[in-house]
C-alpha positions as CSV (number, residue, x, y, z in Angstrom):
1,X,72.4,62.5,232.4
2,X,75.1,62.5,229.4
3,X,77.6,64.5,231.3
4,X,77.4,62.1,234.2
5,X,77.9,59.1,232.0
6,X,80.6,61.1,230.0
7,X,82.6,61.6,233.4
8,X,82.3,58.0,234.5
9,X,83.8,56.9,231.3
10,X,86.6,59.3,231.6
11,X,87.2,58.3,235.3
12,X,87.1,54.7,234.2
13,X,89.6,54.9,231.2
14,X,91.9,56.9,233.3
15,X,92.1,54.2,236.1
16,X,92.4,51.4,233.6
17,X,95.3,53.3,231.9
18,X,96.8,54.0,235.5
19,X,96.4,50.1,236.3
20,X,98.0,49.2,232.8
21,X,101.0,51.8,233.3
22,X,101.6,50.1,236.2
23,X,101.6,46.5,235.0
24,X,103.9,47.9,232.1
25,X,106.5,49.6,234.3
26,X,106.3,46.4,236.7
27,X,107.2,44.0,233.8
28,X,109.8,46.6,232.2
29,X,107.4,47.3,229.3
30,X,107.9,51.2,229.1
31,X,105.9,51.2,225.6
32,X,102.7,51.2,227.2
33,X,103.0,54.8,227.9
34,X,102.6,55.3,224.0
35,X,99.1,54.0,224.4
36,X,97.3,57.3,224.3
37,X,99.4,58.3,221.2
38,X,98.3,55.0,219.4
39,X,94.7,55.7,220.5
40,X,95.1,59.4,219.0
41,X,96.4,58.1,215.7
42,X,93.6,55.6,215.2
43,X,90.9,58.3,216.0
44,X,92.5,60.3,213.3
45,X,93.0,57.6,211.0
46,X,89.1,56.9,211.0
47,X,88.1,60.7,210.8
48,X,91.3,62.4,209.3
49,X,93.2,59.7,207.1
50,X,94.8,62.1,204.9
51,X,96.3,64.0,207.7
52,X,97.9,60.5,209.1
53,X,99.4,59.9,205.4
54,X,101.0,63.3,205.3
55,X,102.4,63.0,209.0
56,X,104.1,59.7,207.6
57,X,105.3,61.4,204.4
58,X,106.8,64.2,206.7
59,X,108.4,62.0,209.0
60,X,109.8,59.2,206.7
61,X,113.0,61.1,206.0
62,X,113.8,61.1,209.8
63,X,112.5,57.5,210.4
64,X,115.1,55.4,212.1
65,X,115.5,51.6,211.9
66,X,115.4,49.8,215.5
67,X,117.3,46.8,214.2
68,X,120.2,49.0,212.9
69,X,120.4,51.0,216.0
70,X,120.4,47.9,218.1
71,X,117.3,48.9,220.2
72,X,115.8,45.6,219.3
73,X,116.0,42.6,216.8
74,X,113.2,43.9,214.9
75,X,113.5,45.3,211.4
76,X,111.0,48.2,211.7
77,X,111.3,51.8,210.9
78,X,110.0,54.2,213.6
79,X,107.5,56.2,213.7
80,X,106.2,55.4,210.1
81,X,105.6,51.5,209.8
82,X,103.7,51.1,213.0
83,X,101.5,53.8,211.7
84,X,101.3,52.4,208.1
85,X,100.2,49.0,209.8
86,X,97.1,50.5,211.4
87,X,96.7,52.4,208.1
88,X,96.4,48.9,206.4
89,X,94.2,47.3,208.8
90,X,91.8,50.3,208.4
91,X,91.9,50.3,204.5
92,X,90.9,46.6,204.9
93,X,88.0,46.9,207.3
94,X,86.9,49.8,204.7
95,X,87.0,47.4,201.8
96,X,85.1,44.9,203.9
97,X,82.5,47.2,205.2
98,X,81.8,48.3,201.4
99,X,83.2,51.7,202.2
100,X,85.8,51.6,199.6
101,X,87.7,54.0,197.7
102,X,86.8,55.1,194.2
103,X,86.0,51.9,192.0
104,X,87.9,53.3,189.0
105,X,91.2,53.2,191.1
106,X,90.5,49.4,191.8
107,X,90.0,48.8,188.3
108,X,92.6,50.6,186.7
109,X,95.3,48.3,184.5
110,X,97.9,49.2,187.0
111,X,95.9,48.2,189.9
112,X,95.6,44.6,188.3
113,X,99.4,44.5,187.8
114,X,99.9,45.3,191.5
115,X,97.1,42.6,192.3
116,X,99.1,40.1,190.5
117,X,102.6,41.1,191.9
118,X,101.1,40.7,195.5
119,X,99.2,37.6,194.8
120,X,102.4,35.6,193.3
121,X,104.4,37.0,196.3
122,X,101.9,35.6,198.6
123,X,102.1,32.2,196.7
124,X,105.9,32.1,197.3
125,X,105.6,32.9,200.8
126,X,103.7,29.5,201.4
127,X,106.5,27.7,199.6
128,X,109.2,29.7,201.2
129,X,112.5,28.4,202.9
130,X,111.7,30.9,205.8
131,X,107.8,31.5,205.8
132,X,107.8,34.0,208.8
133,X,110.4,36.0,207.3
134,X,108.6,36.0,203.8
135,X,105.2,36.8,205.4
136,X,106.6,39.8,207.1
137,X,108.0,40.9,204.0
138,X,104.6,40.5,202.2
139,X,103.2,42.5,204.9
140,X,105.3,45.4,204.7
141,X,104.7,45.5,200.9
142,X,101.1,45.5,201.6
143,X,101.1,48.4,203.7
144,X,103.1,50.5,201.7
145,X,101.0,49.9,198.8
146,X,97.6,50.0,200.7
147,X,98.7,53.5,202.1
148,X,100.6,55.0,199.2
149,X,99.1,53.8,196.0
150,X,95.3,52.8,196.9
151,X,94.6,55.6,199.7
152,X,97.1,58.1,198.0
153,X,95.5,57.6,194.4
154,X,92.2,58.3,196.0
155,X,93.5,61.5,198.0
156,X,95.3,62.7,194.9
157,X,91.7,63.0,193.2
158,X,92.3,66.5,194.8
159,X,95.2,68.2,192.9
160,X,96.5,70.4,195.5
161,X,97.3,67.2,197.5
162,X,99.7,66.1,194.9
163,X,102.0,69.1,195.4
164,X,101.7,68.9,199.1
165,X,102.6,65.3,199.0
166,X,105.8,66.3,197.3
167,X,106.6,69.4,199.4
168,X,106.0,67.1,202.6
169,X,108.8,65.0,201.3
170,X,111.1,67.6,200.0
171,X,111.5,69.9,202.9
172,X,112.4,67.2,205.6
173,X,114.5,65.7,203.2
174,X,116.5,68.9,202.9
175,X,117.0,68.8,206.7
176,X,118.4,65.4,206.3
177,X,120.9,66.3,203.7
178,X,122.1,69.6,205.4
179,X,122.7,67.1,208.4
180,X,124.7,64.9,206.5
181,X,126.7,67.5,204.4
182,X,127.7,69.1,207.9
183,X,128.7,66.0,209.5
184,X,130.5,65.3,206.3
185,X,132.3,68.5,206.4
186,X,134.1,67.5,209.6
187,X,135.7,64.7,207.7
188,X,136.8,66.8,204.7
189,X,134.1,65.3,202.4
190,X,136.4,62.2,201.7
191,X,134.9,59.0,200.2
192,X,135.1,56.7,203.2
193,X,133.2,58.6,205.8
194,X,130.8,59.3,202.8
195,X,129.5,55.9,203.3
196,X,127.9,56.3,206.9
197,X,127.6,60.2,207.9
198,X,123.8,59.9,206.7
199,X,123.4,57.4,209.8
200,X,120.8,56.5,211.5
201,X,118.6,58.5,209.2
202,X,119.6,56.3,206.0
203,X,121.7,53.1,206.5
204,X,124.2,53.9,203.9
205,X,125.3,56.2,201.0
206,X,123.5,54.1,198.3
207,X,120.1,54.4,199.5
208,X,120.6,58.1,200.7
209,X,121.7,58.7,197.0
210,X,119.0,56.6,195.4
211,X,116.2,58.9,197.6
212,X,117.9,62.2,196.4
213,X,118.0,60.9,192.6
214,X,114.2,60.3,192.7
215,X,113.7,64.0,194.0
216,X,116.1,65.7,191.4
217,X,113.6,65.7,188.9
218,X,110.6,66.6,191.1
219,X,112.3,70.0,192.3
220,X,113.2,70.8,188.6
221,X,109.5,70.3,187.5
222,X,108.1,72.3,190.7
223,X,110.5,75.1,189.6
224,X,109.4,75.3,186.1
225,X,105.7,75.9,187.5
226,X,104.3,79.2,186.4
227,X,102.6,81.3,188.9
228,X,104.1,80.2,191.9
229,X,104.2,81.7,195.2
230,X,107.6,83.6,195.4
231,X,108.7,82.5,199.0
232,X,107.9,79.0,197.7
233,X,110.2,79.3,194.6
234,X,112.8,80.7,196.5
235,X,112.5,77.9,199.2
236,X,112.6,75.3,196.3
237,X,115.4,76.9,194.6
238,X,117.6,76.8,197.6
239,X,116.5,73.1,198.1
240,X,117.7,72.4,194.5
241,X,121.2,73.7,195.6
242,X,121.1,71.6,198.6
243,X,120.2,68.5,196.8
244,X,122.9,68.9,194.2
245,X,125.5,69.1,196.9
246,X,124.1,66.2,198.6
247,X,124.0,64.1,195.4
248,X,127.7,65.2,194.6
249,X,129.0,64.2,198.1
250,X,127.1,61.2,198.5
251,X,129.6,59.4,196.3
252,X,126.7,57.2,194.9
253,X,127.7,56.4,191.4
254,X,124.3,54.5,190.5
255,X,122.6,57.8,191.5
256,X,124.5,60.0,189.0
257,X,123.8,57.5,186.4
258,X,120.3,57.1,187.0
259,X,119.8,60.8,186.7
260,X,121.7,60.9,183.4
261,X,119.9,58.1,181.8
262,X,116.6,59.9,183.2
263,X,117.7,62.9,181.4
264,X,117.8,60.7,178.3
265,X,114.2,59.4,178.4
266,X,113.2,63.0,178.7
267,X,114.7,63.6,175.6
268,X,112.8,60.8,174.2
269,X,109.8,62.0,175.6
270,X,110.2,65.6,174.0
271,X,111.1,64.1,170.7
272,X,107.8,62.2,171.1
273,X,109.4,58.8,170.6
274,X,106.8,56.0,171.1
275,X,107.0,53.5,174.2
276,X,106.9,50.6,172.1
277,X,109.9,51.6,170.1
278,X,111.7,52.2,173.5
279,X,110.6,48.6,174.7
280,X,112.0,47.2,171.5
281,X,115.1,48.9,171.8
282,X,115.4,47.9,175.5
283,X,114.8,44.4,174.8
284,X,117.4,44.4,172.2
285,X,120.0,45.7,174.4
286,X,119.6,43.4,177.1
287,X,120.0,40.7,174.4
288,X,123.2,42.3,173.0
289,X,124.6,42.2,176.8
290,X,123.5,38.7,177.2
291,X,125.2,37.6,173.9
292,X,128.0,39.6,174.2
293,X,128.9,39.6,177.9
294,X,132.2,37.8,177.6
295,X,133.7,40.5,175.6
296,X,132.3,43.3,177.6
297,X,133.6,41.7,180.8
298,X,137.1,41.3,179.2
299,X,136.8,45.2,178.4
300,X,135.8,46.1,181.9
301,X,138.5,43.9,183.4
302,X,141.0,46.4,181.7
303,X,139.9,49.0,184.0
304,X,141.9,49.2,187.2
305,X,140.7,52.6,188.6
306,X,139.5,52.3,192.0
307,X,136.6,54.1,193.8
308,X,138.3,57.7,194.9
309,X,137.9,61.0,196.6
310,X,138.2,62.7,193.1
311,X,134.9,62.6,191.5
312,X,136.4,62.1,188.1
313,X,138.4,59.1,189.2
314,X,135.0,58.0,191.1
315,X,133.2,57.9,188.0
316,X,135.8,55.9,186.3
317,X,135.8,53.2,188.8
318,X,132.0,52.2,187.9
319,X,133.2,49.8,185.5
320,X,136.1,48.5,187.6
321,X,135.4,44.6,188.1
322,X,138.8,43.6,188.7
323,X,140.1,45.5,191.9
324,X,136.9,47.7,193.2
325,X,135.5,45.6,196.2
326,X,132.2,47.1,195.9
327,X,131.8,46.1,192.4
328,X,133.2,42.6,192.8
329,X,130.8,42.0,195.6
330,X,127.8,43.1,193.8
331,X,128.8,40.7,191.1
332,X,129.4,38.0,193.9
333,X,125.8,38.8,195.0
334,X,124.2,38.4,191.3
335,X,125.8,35.1,190.8
336,X,124.5,33.9,193.9
337,X,121.2,35.0,193.0
338,X,121.4,33.3,189.6
339,X,122.8,30.0,191.2
340,X,119.6,30.2,193.7
341,X,117.2,30.6,190.7
342,X,118.7,27.7,188.9
343,X,117.7,25.3,191.8
344,X,114.2,27.0,192.4
345,X,113.3,28.6,189.3
346,X,109.6,28.7,189.6
347,X,108.9,29.7,193.3
348,X,112.2,30.7,194.6
349,X,113.4,30.7,198.1
350,X,110.9,33.0,199.5
351,X,110.4,36.7,199.7
352,X,112.8,38.5,201.8
353,X,115.0,35.3,202.3
354,X,118.0,36.0,199.9
355,X,120.3,37.3,202.9
356,X,119.5,34.1,204.9
357,X,120.2,31.6,202.1
358,X,122.7,33.0,199.7
359,X,125.9,32.2,201.6
360,X,126.3,28.7,200.6
361,X,125.8,29.8,196.8
362,X,129.1,31.8,196.9
363,X,132.1,30.5,194.9
364,X,135.5,30.9,196.5
365,X,136.6,32.7,193.3
366,X,134.0,35.3,193.5
367,X,134.3,36.1,197.2
368,X,135.7,39.5,198.2
369,X,137.3,41.2,201.3
370,X,133.8,42.4,202.4
371,X,132.0,38.8,201.7
372,X,130.1,37.4,204.4
373,X,128.3,34.2,205.4
374,X,126.4,35.6,208.5
375,X,123.3,36.8,206.6
376,X,124.1,40.4,207.8
377,X,125.5,41.6,204.7
378,X,122.4,42.9,202.6
379,X,120.4,41.4,199.7
380,X,120.8,40.7,196.2
381,X,121.6,44.2,195.4
382,X,119.1,44.3,192.3
383,X,115.3,44.9,192.0
384,X,115.4,42.4,189.1
385,X,117.4,39.6,190.5
386,X,116.0,39.8,194.1
387,X,112.5,38.8,192.9
388,X,114.3,36.2,190.3
389,X,115.8,34.1,193.0
390,X,113.4,34.8,196.0
391,X,110.1,34.5,194.0
392,X,111.1,32.8,190.7
393,X,110.9,33.9,187.2
394,X,107.4,35.4,187.6
395,X,108.7,37.4,190.3
396,X,110.7,39.4,188.0
397,X,108.4,39.5,185.2
398,X,105.8,41.1,187.6
399,X,108.2,43.7,188.9
400,X,109.1,44.5,185.2
401,X,105.2,44.6,184.2
402,X,104.9,47.2,186.9
403,X,107.8,49.4,185.1
404,X,106.3,48.7,181.6
405,X,102.7,49.7,182.9
406,X,103.8,52.6,184.3
407,X,105.8,53.9,181.4
408,X,103.2,53.2,178.9
409,X,100.6,55.1,181.1
410,X,103.2,58.1,181.5
411,X,104.2,58.3,177.9
412,X,100.5,58.0,176.9
413,X,99.7,60.9,179.2
414,X,102.4,63.2,178.1
415,X,101.7,62.8,174.5
416,X,98.0,63.3,174.8
417,X,97.8,66.1,177.5
418,X,98.6,69.7,176.6
419,X,98.3,71.5,179.6
420,X,101.6,72.7,181.0
421,X,101.0,72.1,184.5
422,X,100.0,68.8,184.2
423,X,102.7,67.7,181.5
424,X,105.2,69.0,184.1
425,X,104.1,66.7,187.0
426,X,103.7,63.7,184.7
427,X,107.5,64.2,183.5
428,X,109.1,65.0,186.6
429,X,107.2,62.2,188.5
430,X,108.0,59.6,185.9
431,X,111.6,60.6,185.6
432,X,111.8,60.4,189.5
433,X,110.3,57.0,189.2
434,X,112.8,56.1,186.3
435,X,116.0,57.0,188.5
436,X,114.9,54.4,190.9
437,X,113.9,51.8,188.3
438,X,117.5,52.4,186.6
439,X,119.3,52.5,190.3
440,X,117.2,49.1,190.8
441,X,119.7,47.3,188.6
442,X,122.3,47.8,190.9
443,X,120.5,48.0,194.5
444,X,117.2,47.4,196.0
445,X,115.6,49.6,198.6
446,X,111.8,48.8,198.6
447,X,111.8,47.1,201.8
448,X,112.7,50.8,203.2
449,X,110.3,53.2,203.9
450,X,112.6,56.0,202.3
451,X,112.1,54.7,198.9
452,X,108.9,53.1,199.4
453,X,106.7,56.2,200.2
454,X,108.0,58.2,197.3
455,X,107.9,55.1,194.9
456,X,104.5,54.0,195.4
457,X,103.3,57.6,195.8
458,X,104.8,58.6,192.3
459,X,102.9,55.7,190.8
460,X,99.5,56.9,192.5
461,X,100.2,60.3,191.3
462,X,100.3,59.0,187.6
463,X,97.3,57.0,188.1
464,X,95.1,60.1,189.8
465,X,96.1,62.3,186.9
466,X,94.9,59.6,184.4
467,X,91.6,59.1,186.5
468,X,90.8,62.7,187.6
469,X,92.7,65.5,186.0
470,X,92.8,64.4,182.2
471,X,90.5,66.6,180.3
472,X,87.7,64.0,179.5
473,X,87.9,62.9,183.4
474,X,87.5,66.5,184.5
475,X,84.6,67.1,182.1
476,X,82.8,63.7,183.0
477,X,83.3,64.7,186.9
478,X,81.7,68.3,186.2
479,X,78.7,66.8,184.2
480,X,78.2,64.3,187.1
481,X,78.1,67.0,189.8
């Protein structure tokens, strides 16, 4: 009886799919062929959710943006974002049904900061100049956080999954770097071709460099682990060389600076400098920049060095705000962000709307040869100024709160935990995050899967270590079992 019923359902579903295929091809909608794949992923999401997340991690370096490839007018990364949308729906359903993740995760201090961050973003979507654009922006941020913060933190309760997550991103990333370097070699490794040889896998050399910088401390941390399989150590050593070559020939000055700055933070951690002292010093430095900006600007204007194929000259061009078009355009975008903020300081213009509204705020004296009025020239080029003009003052405050809370957690655990393995993970993951927070002063990429997956995943690793792998929590877990 059961076999007969199963056969009937099989025949019915097959016939239904055949009808849907026919209708789809008749109306020129070929995507209907992907229905079985979608069903398979939804099944996997219910019963093998971890595998789905690892699939997304593994394919993130290879994902492509439909809009940038001019396949469709939709800014969506394939295959990752449609899957993450499904994971987000499943996460919400689990929360509503009471089959939630560990409540310790939901009540962690960093989780509360993220709640405030998302709630404020949602409120500014309502007052947005373009509500549909803003709600789409909010939706993408939610599916990254739900998958790679909340669900990933739960998954990282198993320590082996932390290394698996890192390796599942690193090795595909090495393939992307090899593709980029080989393609770049055809053009003599010149600076101009470095801007686009990573396409279509990365949209430009700066986003490419930012992600490579994030994994620079990670690979070093993994190589310093003890008792590692010889084959894995060899593969990671080769990966380190590939990553180093990729970073050099990315010509991404901000990535180089972020790695040097992260090395400085590591020195502070090793000398056990308290995070409170660092925050006070950082605040003083920002105040100094604000007060003495005119003198600094005059000094920078004396630098005439253009970006160049020669690495030493390219580094020197970082502070050229007189003739370097890239630097000048960044200043133009920042000035627009400040002017936009002045007009709407409380709620801003709406998340994700900068590129659609900034053009009228450009001053003629700030415009460069690469300025545009078409809304196709990118965003505010800053993770701090972007929220300032799009979500008001609180937008920037809450993003800085994420930085401060993550830094406090990482420093506290690094000083308190004595196990070599855990200290390595904490330091390398935190420094990887810091390369992005530092890079974020000059660019912003959290609207892409390439940066968002490791960014939220690294935060999840730190929270998971705090909740599940510190000595007191491991002991409590043992007593409970």
